[in-house]
Every structure is written in C-alpha cells, then in structure tokens.
C-alpha positions as CSV (number, residue, x, y, z in Angstrom):
1,M,-19.4,-14.3,-7.1
2,Q,-15.8,-15.4,-8.8
3,H,-14.0,-16.5,-6.0
4,L,-15.0,-18.5,-3.4
5,E,-12.4,-16.7,-1.0
6,R,-11.6,-18.4,2.8
7,E,-12.2,-16.3,5.7
8,I,-9.0,-16.9,8.2
9,Y,-10.5,-16.3,11.9
10,T,-7.6,-17.3,14.0
11,T,-3.8,-16.8,13.8
12,V,-1.5,-19.0,10.9
13,E,1.9,-19.0,10.0
14,L,2.9,-18.3,6.4
15,C,5.1,-20.9,5.4
16,D,6.2,-24.4,6.9
17,A,9.4,-26.2,8.1
18,K,10.9,-25.9,4.6
19,G,9.7,-22.4,3.6
20,H,7.1,-23.0,1.4
21,L,3.2,-21.8,1.5
22,N,1.6,-23.1,4.3
23,P,-2.2,-24.0,2.8
24,E,-3.7,-22.8,5.6
25,A,-2.2,-19.6,5.1
26,I,-4.6,-19.3,2.0
27,G,-7.6,-16.7,2.6
28,F,-8.4,-13.2,3.5
29,A,-8.4,-12.1,7.6
30,R,-10.0,-8.9,9.2
31,T,-7.2,-8.4,11.4
32,P,-3.5,-9.2,10.9
33,L,-3.5,-13.0,11.8
34,I,-0.9,-13.9,9.6
35,V,2.6,-14.5,10.3
36,S,4.9,-13.8,7.8
37,N,7.5,-16.2,9.2
38,L,9.6,-16.2,5.6
39,K,12.7,-18.7,5.5
40,G,15.1,-19.6,2.9
41,N,14.3,-18.9,-0.5
42,F,17.5,-16.5,-0.6
43,M,17.3,-13.9,-3.1
44,R,13.4,-14.0,-3.9
45,K,11.9,-12.9,0.0
46,K,10.6,-9.2,0.0
47,K,9.5,-7.2,3.0
48,W,8.1,-3.9,2.9
49,N,5.8,-1.1,4.9
50,Y,4.9,1.7,2.8
51,W,3.0,4.5,4.1
52,C,1.1,6.9,2.0
53,I,-0.7,9.6,3.9
54,F,-3.1,12.1,3.2
55,G,-3.7,15.9,4.0
56,E,-5.5,18.7,3.0
57,E,-3.0,20.3,1.2
58,I,0.1,17.7,0.9
59,M,0.3,13.7,0.2
60,F,3.6,12.4,1.9
61,S,4.6,8.6,2.2
62,A,7.6,7.0,3.6
63,T,9.0,3.3,2.6
64,I,11.4,0.6,4.1
65,S,11.7,-2.3,2.2
66,Q,14.2,-5.4,2.5
67,L,14.8,-7.8,-0.3
68,D,17.4,-10.3,0.6
69,Y,20.0,-8.6,-1.6
70,A,19.5,-4.7,-0.8
71,T,17.5,-2.3,1.4
72,V,15.6,0.2,-0.7
73,C,13.6,3.0,1.4
74,F,12.3,6.2,-0.1
75,V,10.5,9.2,1.1
76,Y,8.2,11.6,-1.4
77,F,5.9,14.4,-0.8
78,L,3.2,16.2,-3.5
79,N,1.8,19.3,-2.7
80,Y,-1.5,19.2,-4.6
81,E,-2.1,22.7,-5.2
82,T,1.3,23.9,-6.8
83,Q,2.0,20.3,-7.5
84,R,5.6,20.5,-6.1
85,F,6.9,16.8,-6.1
86,Y,10.0,15.5,-4.9
87,E,11.2,11.8,-4.2
88,K,14.4,10.8,-2.7
89,T,15.4,7.3,-2.7
90,I,18.1,5.5,-1.1
91,V,19.4,2.1,-2.0
92,M,22.0,0.5,0.6
93,P,23.4,-3.1,-1.5
94,F,23.8,-6.7,0.2
95,S,22.7,-4.9,3.6
96,R,22.8,-7.9,5.8
97,K,21.2,-6.1,8.6
98,R,17.1,-7.2,9.6
99,I,15.8,-3.8,9.9
100,I,11.6,-5.4,9.0
101,A,9.8,-7.4,10.9
102,D,8.1,-10.6,10.7
103,A,4.5,-9.2,11.6
104,A,3.3,-6.3,9.8
105,L,2.5,-3.5,13.1
106,E,5.5,-4.1,14.8
107,T,8.5,-1.2,14.6
108,C,11.2,-1.0,12.4
109,K,13.8,1.5,11.7
110,F,16.6,2.6,8.7
111,K,18.9,4.7,9.6
112,H,21.7,6.4,6.6
113,P,23.7,9.1,6.8
114,E,21.3,11.0,4.0
115,M,18.2,9.7,5.4
116,E,16.2,8.3,8.5
117,I,13.1,6.6,8.7
118,E,11.0,5.0,11.8
119,F,8.3,3.5,12.6
120,L,7.7,2.5,16.1
121,Y,4.6,1.1,16.8
122,K,3.3,1.3,20.0
123,Q,-0.6,0.0,21.1
124,D,-3.3,1.3,18.7
125,S,-1.0,3.9,17.4
126,T,2.1,3.9,14.7
127,R,4.6,7.2,15.3
128,I,6.5,8.1,12.2
129,T,9.4,10.1,11.7
130,V,11.7,10.7,9.1
131,K,14.6,13.4,8.5
132,V,16.6,14.3,5.5
133,D,19.1,16.8,5.5
134,D,18.8,17.3,1.6
135,F,15.2,17.1,0.8
136,D,15.0,19.3,-2.8
137,G,18.1,21.4,-1.4
138,E,16.3,22.0,1.5
139,Q,15.8,19.9,5.1
140,L,12.6,17.5,5.7
141,S,11.5,16.5,9.4
142,A,8.7,14.5,9.9
143,D,6.5,14.1,12.8
144,L,2.9,11.8,12.7
145,D,1.0,9.5,14.7
146,I,-1.7,7.3,13.1
147,S,-4.1,5.9,15.3
148,Y,-5.4,2.3,14.5
149,P,-9.1,3.0,15.8
150,N,-10.3,-0.6,17.6
151,Y,-13.6,-1.3,15.6
152,H,-11.3,-0.9,12.0
153,E,-11.1,-3.6,10.2
154,S,-8.1,-4.4,7.9
155,M,-7.6,-6.6,4.7
156,N,-5.2,-9.4,4.9
157,V,-4.7,-11.6,2.2
158,V,-2.1,-14.3,1.2
159,I,-1.9,-14.9,-2.5
160,P,-0.6,-18.3,-3.8
161,W,1.0,-18.4,-7.2
162,N,2.4,-21.7,-6.5
163,R,3.7,-23.6,-3.0
164,Q,7.2,-21.8,-3.3
165,T,6.0,-18.5,-4.5
166,F,3.5,-16.3,-2.4
167,Q,2.7,-12.9,-0.9
168,F,1.4,-11.6,2.4
169,T,-0.3,-8.4,1.6
170,G,-1.9,-6.2,4.6
171,K,-4.1,-2.9,3.5
172,H,-5.0,-0.5,6.7
173,L,-6.9,2.1,5.1
174,C,-9.4,5.0,6.6
175,L,-6.6,5.8,9.7
176,P,-6.4,8.9,11.1
177,A,-3.4,11.0,10.9
178,T,-2.1,13.8,13.2
179,G,1.6,15.5,13.5
180,S,3.1,18.0,10.5
181,I,6.4,18.0,8.1
182,K,8.5,20.7,7.7
183,I,10.5,21.4,4.3
184,G,12.5,23.9,4.2
185,T,10.7,26.9,6.2
186,E,7.3,25.2,5.0
187,L,5.4,23.5,8.1
188,Y,2.1,21.6,7.1
189,N,0.2,20.0,9.5
190,F,-1.7,17.1,9.8
191,E,-5.5,17.0,11.5
192,P,-6.9,13.8,11.8
193,V,-10.9,15.3,11.0
194,E,-9.3,15.5,7.7
195,S,-6.1,13.4,7.3
196,F,-6.3,9.7,6.4
197,A,-3.4,7.3,6.2
198,V,-2.9,3.5,4.3
199,L,-0.4,1.4,5.4
200,D,0.5,-1.4,2.7
201,T,2.6,-4.1,4.4
202,G,3.9,-6.5,2.1
203,R,5.8,-10.2,3.2
204,G,6.7,-12.5,0.3
205,V,8.8,-14.5,-2.0
206,W,8.3,-13.1,-5.4
207,P,9.2,-14.4,-9.0
208,R,12.0,-12.4,-10.8
209,E,9.6,-10.6,-12.9
210,S,6.3,-9.4,-12.2
211,S,4.2,-6.2,-12.9
212,W,0.8,-5.2,-11.2
213,N,-2.1,-2.1,-10.8
214,W,-3.1,-0.7,-7.5
215,A,-5.6,1.6,-6.6
216,M,-6.3,2.7,-3.1
217,A,-8.1,6.0,-1.3
218,S,-8.7,6.7,2.0
219,Q,-11.3,10.3,2.7
220,R,-14.2,11.4,4.5
221,S,-17.0,11.8,1.8
222,L,-20.6,12.0,2.0
223,G,-21.0,12.0,6.0
224,K,-18.6,8.6,5.8
225,I,-15.3,7.6,5.9
226,I,-14.8,5.7,2.7
227,G,-12.0,3.9,1.9
228,L,-10.9,1.8,-1.5
229,N,-8.1,-0.7,-2.8
230,F,-8.2,-3.0,-5.6
231,G,-5.0,-4.8,-7.2
232,G,-5.1,-6.6,-10.8
233,K,-2.6,-8.1,-12.8
234,W,-0.5,-9.7,-9.9
235,T,-3.7,-11.7,-8.2
236,D,-5.4,-12.9,-11.4
237,G,-6.1,-16.4,-11.9
238,T,-4.7,-17.0,-8.3
239,G,-8.7,-17.8,-6.7
240,M,-7.5,-15.0,-4.1
241,T,-7.9,-10.9,-4.3
242,E,-7.0,-8.0,-2.3
243,N,-10.3,-5.9,-3.2
244,A,-11.9,-4.4,-0.7
245,F,-14.0,-1.0,0.3
246,F,-14.4,0.5,3.7
247,V,-17.0,2.1,5.4
248,N,-16.6,3.8,8.3
249,G,-13.7,1.1,9.6
250,K,-16.1,-1.7,8.7
251,M,-14.7,-3.8,5.2
252,H,-16.4,-5.1,2.6
253,K,-14.8,-8.0,0.9
254,I,-14.7,-7.6,-3.4
255,H,-14.8,-12.0,-4.5
256,E,-14.2,-11.3,-8.1
257,D,-11.5,-9.7,-10.2
258,V,-11.2,-6.1,-11.3
259,L,-10.3,-4.7,-14.9
260,F,-8.0,-1.8,-14.9
261,H,-8.6,0.1,-18.0
262,Y,-6.5,2.6,-19.2
263,N,-3.8,4.2,-21.7
264,T,-0.6,3.0,-21.6
265,E,0.7,5.9,-23.8
266,N,-0.6,8.7,-21.7
267,Y,-1.2,7.9,-18.0
268,K,-2.8,10.7,-17.1
269,E,-6.0,10.1,-19.4
270,P,-8.8,8.9,-17.0
271,W,-8.6,5.3,-16.0
272,K,-11.1,2.7,-15.0
273,I,-11.7,-0.1,-13.0
274,T,-14.3,-2.6,-13.0
275,T,-15.4,-6.3,-12.0
276,K,-14.4,-8.5,-14.3
277,F,-18.1,-10.1,-14.8
278,S,-20.7,-8.5,-12.7
279,D,-21.3,-4.7,-12.2
280,D,-20.7,-4.8,-8.5
281,V,-17.2,-2.0,-9.5
282,K,-18.0,1.0,-11.4
283,L,-15.3,3.3,-11.1
284,E,-13.7,6.1,-13.2
285,F,-10.1,7.5,-11.7
286,T,-9.2,11.1,-13.5
287,P,-5.7,11.4,-12.5
288,F,-4.1,15.2,-11.4
289,F,-0.6,14.2,-11.3
290,E,1.6,11.4,-12.1
291,R,4.8,10.0,-9.9
292,I,7.3,8.6,-12.3
293,S,9.7,6.0,-10.6
294,K,12.2,4.2,-12.7
295,S,15.4,2.0,-11.5
296,G,18.1,0.4,-13.7
297,M,20.4,-1.2,-11.4
298,K,21.6,-4.8,-12.3
299,L,19.5,-6.6,-9.7
300,V,16.5,-4.4,-9.4
301,K,14.7,-2.7,-12.3
302,S,11.8,-1.3,-12.2
303,E,8.8,1.7,-13.4
304,V,6.5,2.9,-11.4
305,H,3.6,5.3,-13.0
306,Q,1.7,6.4,-9.9
307,M,-1.5,8.7,-10.4
308,F,-2.5,10.9,-8.0
309,G,-6.2,12.0,-8.3
310,Y,-10.1,11.1,-8.1
311,Y,-12.4,8.6,-8.3
312,N,-16.1,8.6,-8.9
313,G,-19.1,6.0,-9.6
314,Y,-20.0,3.6,-7.0
315,V,-19.6,-0.1,-5.2
316,R,-21.8,-1.7,-4.4
317,Y,-22.7,-4.0,-1.6
318,E,-23.3,-8.0,-0.7
319,D,-26.9,-6.7,-0.1
320,G,-26.9,-5.3,-3.6
321,K,-27.1,-1.8,-2.7
322,K,-24.4,1.0,-4.3
323,L,-22.1,3.1,-2.0
324,K,-21.8,6.2,-4.4
325,I,-18.0,7.4,-4.7
326,S,-17.8,11.1,-5.5
327,Q,-14.6,12.9,-5.9
328,L,-12.9,10.6,-3.7
329,L,-9.3,11.6,-3.5
330,G,-6.3,9.0,-3.7
331,S,-3.6,6.9,-6.2
332,I,-3.5,4.3,-8.9
333,E,-0.9,2.8,-10.4
334,E,0.7,0.2,-12.8
335,H,4.4,-1.1,-11.5
336,Y,6.6,-3.1,-13.8
337,A,9.6,-5.1,-11.4
338,K,12.4,-6.7,-11.9
339,W,13.4,-8.2,-9.1
C-alpha cells in the first residue's frame, strides 16, 4: 500500500468559512457525504456533471459545466459499428446564472436556443433529457432514466493540492440506464440489462493549468457487473487517489497511484495501466475510436484525446484474489487544460 487514505463516514463540508479547503474533508467516502460549499476564489472555481451512457449500439454523453467566467455544455455520441461520431459544444461567456448545485445529485438545467440539457434528480434516479435542433444536420432528442440501486456504492474523494487549490470528485459507475435517443430518423434504445451510465461530478478550486489521465468502464462481464475508475497525473503526490473498481455495486478502493503508459504520437496504440509499486492492477486498453476535442479561446484552452475501446487484464482484491477483466468496454483519456 502506498497511501493510507482516510475513509469518511459522516457528512462534511468541503470548505471552511474563508473558502479554503476544510482538512476534515480530505479522504474518500462510499456515498456522497461531502458537501461542496465552494465560495470566494473568483475565476478559479469549477463545477461539472458529466454523464456517459454505454448502450449496446451507441455511447452517448452530455455535460453541464460551469466555470466562474463561462458556462460550457456539450453533447456527443458514437455508433460503435459505423463509427459515426458527432460532438456539439455551447459556450456562454460570463454567464452568472447558477445552474449547478453544490450537491452532486441535485437537478441542473441548461437552456440555450441551440441546446437544452436537463439532469432531473428524483430519489433513486436521474432523468436525462437533451434536445438539439441541429446535431450533425439532424435533430437530436434524448430521454433516459438512470437508476441508483440502493446497494450501489460510489467513489467520492477530495484531492488536496493545498489549502487554496483542491478538488472533490464523485464517480458513480454501473448505473442501469433505460430510455431512447433519436437522431434524425434513427432510434436507439437502451435496455437496463446491458446499458450502464457513468456520472462524473466535479467541484473544486483549480490551478490555472492542469493535466490528467482518466480511465473508466461500466459493463456486465463474466456474470458480474464491473466498473473501473483510475486517474493519473492530477492526483500524484497528494496522498489521495481516485482509483477503485466496482463489482456488483460494491467499491474496492485502490490506495496506490497508477501509471498510464501510452504513445502520445499515436493515441490509438494500446495503453497500459499499472499500479506504481505493486502488481495489483495490470490492464491493457485497446482503442477502436479516438475522440479529439480542442478549445483555443483566450480564457479556456484545452485538448482532449479520449479513446473508446476494451480493457483486458486483472485487478486485485484486498485478499489477494484477482478479478479477471475481459473485453470490458470503456474509455481512457489524456486531458490538458489551461482554464
């Protein structure tokens, strides 16, 4: 074990009265116990709710994010077989309207002439509705119900760079999804037996420049519902990680940093993920599609290489037994941001 990560069992506020990191919030929890009461730190606060839903035919994603100086929302989808991909982003500079709540699972809503997104939270579920009139020249409408089984654990962790810069991240994996997405005349249905959603929530005060790796998967495999979540670069040296795997709703925390091995000259070559000191994680990711997203605005510069593909290898339980990972559909990314 590299770190001794503290587990949190009771509700705690992320910030103190001055808007600095509350030391009592440093740790991880299996339910959303950390209240993200961000305050002050103008121009540095970041909030987002990112949804990614893996169906049998397509992957669909919708995000509402709010920086102090802009609201940025985007929607994208990928057809696995045809590899048809399209992404649409709306940026509203200096939008002061508060659309993202402190709590990760509260309702948030974005309305713009070109895009409407709503994440409507009810007890034990979120209803995702999206409307885009011009999405690759066609009309897109999405209506999905994501359920939170009461036995499911999530990973909620605070990453402390220092008292002034810190991030709370919540990763909710393997959430059954049902509903449909229509693009033009094509209708895609999501059945909860084989369709699973991932929710990534972020609330924090960030440095101006940062980069990270993120790997995730949610799928039924070999008789189990398996989720993977690994992060690199941004958590290194903080004493906390966002590394874990999930089996049938139960989280198994990995307290070591992990290393991402990949070719920045060709992101579509296989990636490898390994634990830094032990052999508790040994995974290979083979991409079949690369999503590239770049932004070059004055205030926001970012470059994302997000790969979709399959994981193979193993992760190890605390008792030493291995969990085999075989052709597990998911994604992996490198992200640079100057924001």
